[in-house]
Chimera marker file (.cmm) of the C-alpha trace (Angstrom):
<marker_set name="trace">
<marker id="1" x="114.680" y="88.589" z="117.240" r="1" g="1" b="0" radius="0.5"/>
<marker id="2" x="112.986" y="91.724" z="116.430" r="1" g="1" b="0" radius="0.5"/>
<marker id="3" x="114.112" y="91.206" z="112.919" r="1" g="1" b="0" radius="0.5"/>
<marker id="4" x="112.559" y="87.461" z="112.704" r="1" g="1" b="0" radius="0.5"/>
<marker id="5" x="109.395" y="89.054" z="113.862" r="1" g="1" b="0" radius="0.5"/>
<marker id="6" x="108.999" y="91.682" z="111.326" r="1" g="1" b="0" radius="0.5"/>
<marker id="7" x="109.341" y="88.759" z="109.018" r="1" g="1" b="0" radius="0.5"/>
<marker id="8" x="106.352" y="87.009" z="110.388" r="1" g="1" b="0" radius="0.5"/>
<marker id="9" x="104.355" y="89.668" z="110.151" r="1" g="1" b="0" radius="0.5"/>
<marker id="10" x="105.317" y="90.997" z="106.588" r="1" g="1" b="0" radius="0.5"/>
<marker id="11" x="105.108" y="87.544" z="105.369" r="1" g="1" b="0" radius="0.5"/>
<marker id="12" x="101.547" y="87.503" z="106.939" r="1" g="1" b="0" radius="0.5"/>
<marker id="13" x="100.492" y="90.623" z="105.172" r="1" g="1" b="0" radius="0.5"/>
<marker id="14" x="101.859" y="89.434" z="101.715" r="1" g="1" b="0" radius="0.5"/>
<marker id="15" x="99.550" y="85.775" z="102.467" r="1" g="1" b="0" radius="0.5"/>
<marker id="16" x="96.484" y="87.673" z="103.349" r="1" g="1" b="0" radius="0.5"/>
<marker id="17" x="96.647" y="90.508" z="100.242" r="1" g="1" b="0" radius="0.5"/>
<marker id="18" x="97.055" y="86.824" z="98.117" r="1" g="1" b="0" radius="0.5"/>
<marker id="19" x="93.898" y="85.497" z="100.032" r="1" g="1" b="0" radius="0.5"/>
<marker id="20" x="92.205" y="88.607" z="99.464" r="1" g="1" b="0" radius="0.5"/>
<marker id="21" x="92.434" y="88.898" z="95.485" r="1" g="1" b="0" radius="0.5"/>
<marker id="22" x="91.475" y="85.300" z="95.649" r="1" g="1" b="0" radius="0.5"/>
<marker id="23" x="88.034" y="86.060" z="97.278" r="1" g="1" b="0" radius="0.5"/>
<marker id="24" x="87.644" y="89.119" z="95.256" r="1" g="1" b="0" radius="0.5"/>
<marker id="25" x="87.762" y="91.488" z="98.114" r="1" g="1" b="0" radius="0.5"/>
<marker id="26" x="88.582" y="95.104" z="96.686" r="1" g="1" b="0" radius="0.5"/>
<marker id="27" x="92.234" y="95.712" z="97.006" r="1" g="1" b="0" radius="0.5"/>
<marker id="28" x="92.047" y="99.123" z="98.741" r="1" g="1" b="0" radius="0.5"/>
<marker id="29" x="89.305" y="97.819" z="101.581" r="1" g="1" b="0" radius="0.5"/>
<marker id="30" x="91.368" y="94.721" z="101.939" r="1" g="1" b="0" radius="0.5"/>
<marker id="31" x="94.790" y="96.751" z="102.219" r="1" g="1" b="0" radius="0.5"/>
<marker id="32" x="93.016" y="99.007" z="104.802" r="1" g="1" b="0" radius="0.5"/>
<marker id="33" x="91.746" y="96.025" z="107.340" r="1" g="1" b="0" radius="0.5"/>
<marker id="34" x="94.634" y="94.116" z="106.814" r="1" g="1" b="0" radius="0.5"/>
<marker id="35" x="96.599" y="96.448" z="107.984" r="1" g="1" b="0" radius="0.5"/>
<marker id="36" x="94.813" y="97.365" z="111.067" r="1" g="1" b="0" radius="0.5"/>
<marker id="37" x="94.471" y="93.655" z="111.701" r="1" g="1" b="0" radius="0.5"/>
<marker id="38" x="98.340" y="93.202" z="111.772" r="1" g="1" b="0" radius="0.5"/>
<marker id="39" x="98.943" y="96.171" z="113.738" r="1" g="1" b="0" radius="0.5"/>
<marker id="40" x="96.514" y="94.827" z="116.278" r="1" g="1" b="0" radius="0.5"/>
<marker id="41" x="98.213" y="91.777" z="116.334" r="1" g="1" b="0" radius="0.5"/>
<marker id="42" x="101.572" y="93.335" z="116.733" r="1" g="1" b="0" radius="0.5"/>
<marker id="43" x="100.548" y="95.232" z="119.481" r="1" g="1" b="0" radius="0.5"/>
<marker id="44" x="98.912" y="92.053" z="121.259" r="1" g="1" b="0" radius="0.5"/>
<marker id="45" x="101.900" y="89.755" z="120.773" r="1" g="1" b="0" radius="0.5"/>
<marker id="46" x="104.301" y="92.835" z="121.855" r="1" g="1" b="0" radius="0.5"/>
<marker id="47" x="105.172" y="91.347" z="125.454" r="1" g="1" b="0" radius="0.5"/>
<marker id="48" x="106.525" y="87.887" z="124.107" r="1" g="1" b="0" radius="0.5"/>
<marker id="49" x="109.908" y="87.069" z="123.671" r="1" g="1" b="0" radius="0.5"/>
<marker id="50" x="109.377" y="84.294" z="121.138" r="1" g="1" b="0" radius="0.5"/>
<marker id="51" x="106.515" y="84.566" z="118.544" r="1" g="1" b="0" radius="0.5"/>
<marker id="52" x="105.764" y="81.470" z="116.607" r="1" g="1" b="0" radius="0.5"/>
<marker id="53" x="104.142" y="81.530" z="112.879" r="1" g="1" b="0" radius="0.5"/>
<marker id="54" x="101.027" y="80.081" z="114.626" r="1" g="1" b="0" radius="0.5"/>
<marker id="55" x="101.204" y="82.754" z="117.193" r="1" g="1" b="0" radius="0.5"/>
<marker id="56" x="100.782" y="85.368" z="114.424" r="1" g="1" b="0" radius="0.5"/>
<marker id="57" x="98.333" y="83.222" z="112.248" r="1" g="1" b="0" radius="0.5"/>
<marker id="58" x="96.057" y="83.296" z="115.397" r="1" g="1" b="0" radius="0.5"/>
<marker id="59" x="96.210" y="86.761" z="116.202" r="1" g="1" b="0" radius="0.5"/>
<marker id="60" x="95.877" y="88.254" z="113.161" r="1" g="1" b="0" radius="0.5"/>
<marker id="61" x="93.163" y="86.088" z="112.252" r="1" g="1" b="0" radius="0.5"/>
<marker id="62" x="91.134" y="87.046" z="115.323" r="1" g="1" b="0" radius="0.5"/>
<marker id="63" x="91.355" y="90.489" z="114.715" r="1" g="1" b="0" radius="0.5"/>
<marker id="64" x="90.877" y="90.292" z="111.082" r="1" g="1" b="0" radius="0.5"/>
<marker id="65" x="87.685" y="88.650" z="112.150" r="1" g="1" b="0" radius="0.5"/>
<marker id="66" x="85.991" y="91.420" z="112.998" r="1" g="1" b="0" radius="0.5"/>
<marker id="67" x="86.305" y="93.176" z="109.418" r="1" g="1" b="0" radius="0.5"/>
<marker id="68" x="86.105" y="90.033" z="107.024" r="1" g="1" b="0" radius="0.5"/>
<marker id="69" x="85.053" y="86.617" z="108.664" r="1" g="1" b="0" radius="0.5"/>
<marker id="70" x="85.659" y="85.117" z="105.402" r="1" g="1" b="0" radius="0.5"/>
<marker id="71" x="89.514" y="86.270" z="104.828" r="1" g="1" b="0" radius="0.5"/>
<marker id="72" x="90.197" y="85.442" z="108.449" r="1" g="1" b="0" radius="0.5"/>
<marker id="73" x="88.911" y="81.897" z="108.134" r="1" g="1" b="0" radius="0.5"/>
<marker id="74" x="90.870" y="81.337" z="104.805" r="1" g="1" b="0" radius="0.5"/>
<marker id="75" x="94.016" y="82.848" z="106.150" r="1" g="1" b="0" radius="0.5"/>
<marker id="76" x="93.626" y="80.460" z="109.391" r="1" g="1" b="0" radius="0.5"/>
<marker id="77" x="92.561" y="77.124" z="107.859" r="1" g="1" b="0" radius="0.5"/>
<marker id="78" x="94.550" y="77.360" z="104.740" r="1" g="1" b="0" radius="0.5"/>
<marker id="79" x="96.545" y="74.505" z="105.381" r="1" g="1" b="0" radius="0.5"/>
<marker id="80" x="93.398" y="72.224" z="106.279" r="1" g="1" b="0" radius="0.5"/>
<marker id="81" x="91.433" y="73.726" z="103.151" r="1" g="1" b="0" radius="0.5"/>
<marker id="82" x="94.118" y="73.041" z="100.556" r="1" g="1" b="0" radius="0.5"/>
<link id1="1" id2="2" r="1" g="1" b="0" radius="0.2"/>
<link id1="2" id2="3" r="1" g="1" b="0" radius="0.2"/>
<link id1="3" id2="4" r="1" g="1" b="0" radius="0.2"/>
<link id1="4" id2="5" r="1" g="1" b="0" radius="0.2"/>
<link id1="5" id2="6" r="1" g="1" b="0" radius="0.2"/>
<link id1="6" id2="7" r="1" g="1" b="0" radius="0.2"/>
<link id1="7" id2="8" r="1" g="1" b="0" radius="0.2"/>
<link id1="8" id2="9" r="1" g="1" b="0" radius="0.2"/>
<link id1="9" id2="10" r="1" g="1" b="0" radius="0.2"/>
<link id1="10" id2="11" r="1" g="1" b="0" radius="0.2"/>
<link id1="11" id2="12" r="1" g="1" b="0" radius="0.2"/>
<link id1="12" id2="13" r="1" g="1" b="0" radius="0.2"/>
<link id1="13" id2="14" r="1" g="1" b="0" radius="0.2"/>
<link id1="14" id2="15" r="1" g="1" b="0" radius="0.2"/>
<link id1="15" id2="16" r="1" g="1" b="0" radius="0.2"/>
<link id1="16" id2="17" r="1" g="1" b="0" radius="0.2"/>
<link id1="17" id2="18" r="1" g="1" b="0" radius="0.2"/>
<link id1="18" id2="19" r="1" g="1" b="0" radius="0.2"/>
<link id1="19" id2="20" r="1" g="1" b="0" radius="0.2"/>
<link id1="20" id2="21" r="1" g="1" b="0" radius="0.2"/>
<link id1="21" id2="22" r="1" g="1" b="0" radius="0.2"/>
<link id1="22" id2="23" r="1" g="1" b="0" radius="0.2"/>
<link id1="23" id2="24" r="1" g="1" b="0" radius="0.2"/>
<link id1="24" id2="25" r="1" g="1" b="0" radius="0.2"/>
<link id1="25" id2="26" r="1" g="1" b="0" radius="0.2"/>
<link id1="26" id2="27" r="1" g="1" b="0" radius="0.2"/>
<link id1="27" id2="28" r="1" g="1" b="0" radius="0.2"/>
<link id1="28" id2="29" r="1" g="1" b="0" radius="0.2"/>
<link id1="29" id2="30" r="1" g="1" b="0" radius="0.2"/>
<link id1="30" id2="31" r="1" g="1" b="0" radius="0.2"/>
<link id1="31" id2="32" r="1" g="1" b="0" radius="0.2"/>
<link id1="32" id2="33" r="1" g="1" b="0" radius="0.2"/>
<link id1="33" id2="34" r="1" g="1" b="0" radius="0.2"/>
<link id1="34" id2="35" r="1" g="1" b="0" radius="0.2"/>
<link id1="35" id2="36" r="1" g="1" b="0" radius="0.2"/>
<link id1="36" id2="37" r="1" g="1" b="0" radius="0.2"/>
<link id1="37" id2="38" r="1" g="1" b="0" radius="0.2"/>
<link id1="38" id2="39" r="1" g="1" b="0" radius="0.2"/>
<link id1="39" id2="40" r="1" g="1" b="0" radius="0.2"/>
<link id1="40" id2="41" r="1" g="1" b="0" radius="0.2"/>
<link id1="41" id2="42" r="1" g="1" b="0" radius="0.2"/>
<link id1="42" id2="43" r="1" g="1" b="0" radius="0.2"/>
<link id1="43" id2="44" r="1" g="1" b="0" radius="0.2"/>
<link id1="44" id2="45" r="1" g="1" b="0" radius="0.2"/>
<link id1="45" id2="46" r="1" g="1" b="0" radius="0.2"/>
<link id1="46" id2="47" r="1" g="1" b="0" radius="0.2"/>
<link id1="47" id2="48" r="1" g="1" b="0" radius="0.2"/>
<link id1="48" id2="49" r="1" g="1" b="0" radius="0.2"/>
<link id1="49" id2="50" r="1" g="1" b="0" radius="0.2"/>
<link id1="50" id2="51" r="1" g="1" b="0" radius="0.2"/>
<link id1="51" id2="52" r="1" g="1" b="0" radius="0.2"/>
<link id1="52" id2="53" r="1" g="1" b="0" radius="0.2"/>
<link id1="53" id2="54" r="1" g="1" b="0" radius="0.2"/>
<link id1="54" id2="55" r="1" g="1" b="0" radius="0.2"/>
<link id1="55" id2="56" r="1" g="1" b="0" radius="0.2"/>
<link id1="56" id2="57" r="1" g="1" b="0" radius="0.2"/>
<link id1="57" id2="58" r="1" g="1" b="0" radius="0.2"/>
<link id1="58" id2="59" r="1" g="1" b="0" radius="0.2"/>
<link id1="59" id2="60" r="1" g="1" b="0" radius="0.2"/>
<link id1="60" id2="61" r="1" g="1" b="0" radius="0.2"/>
<link id1="61" id2="62" r="1" g="1" b="0" radius="0.2"/>
<link id1="62" id2="63" r="1" g="1" b="0" radius="0.2"/>
<link id1="63" id2="64" r="1" g="1" b="0" radius="0.2"/>
<link id1="64" id2="65" r="1" g="1" b="0" radius="0.2"/>
<link id1="65" id2="66" r="1" g="1" b="0" radius="0.2"/>
<link id1="66" id2="67" r="1" g="1" b="0" radius="0.2"/>
<link id1="67" id2="68" r="1" g="1" b="0" radius="0.2"/>
<link id1="68" id2="69" r="1" g="1" b="0" radius="0.2"/>
<link id1="69" id2="70" r="1" g="1" b="0" radius="0.2"/>
<link id1="70" id2="71" r="1" g="1" b="0" radius="0.2"/>
<link id1="71" id2="72" r="1" g="1" b="0" radius="0.2"/>
<link id1="72" id2="73" r="1" g="1" b="0" radius="0.2"/>
<link id1="73" id2="74" r="1" g="1" b="0" radius="0.2"/>
<link id1="74" id2="75" r="1" g="1" b="0" radius="0.2"/>
<link id1="75" id2="76" r="1" g="1" b="0" radius="0.2"/>
<link id1="76" id2="77" r="1" g="1" b="0" radius="0.2"/>
<link id1="77" id2="78" r="1" g="1" b="0" radius="0.2"/>
<link id1="78" id2="79" r="1" g="1" b="0" radius="0.2"/>
<link id1="79" id2="80" r="1" g="1" b="0" radius="0.2"/>
<link id1="80" id2="81" r="1" g="1" b="0" radius="0.2"/>
<link id1="81" id2="82" r="1" g="1" b="0" radius="0.2"/>
</marker_set>
């Protein structure tokens, strides 16, 4: 189960980097706040036995909103925007 959770967070990180590039956010800053947001989301969801993709999306977007609200919005609502 731990491996599946790791895959969800790695996938989120990859998608966030793509969105950050599309929003023309400098890659250095984007990498920093993406990694901080992923780590905080992992910590907040650590006690759950089962984590879904939606759980990861909500938790990461909530943390990411502190650093870059535009990227958080695009990440959380990408399926509704496109």
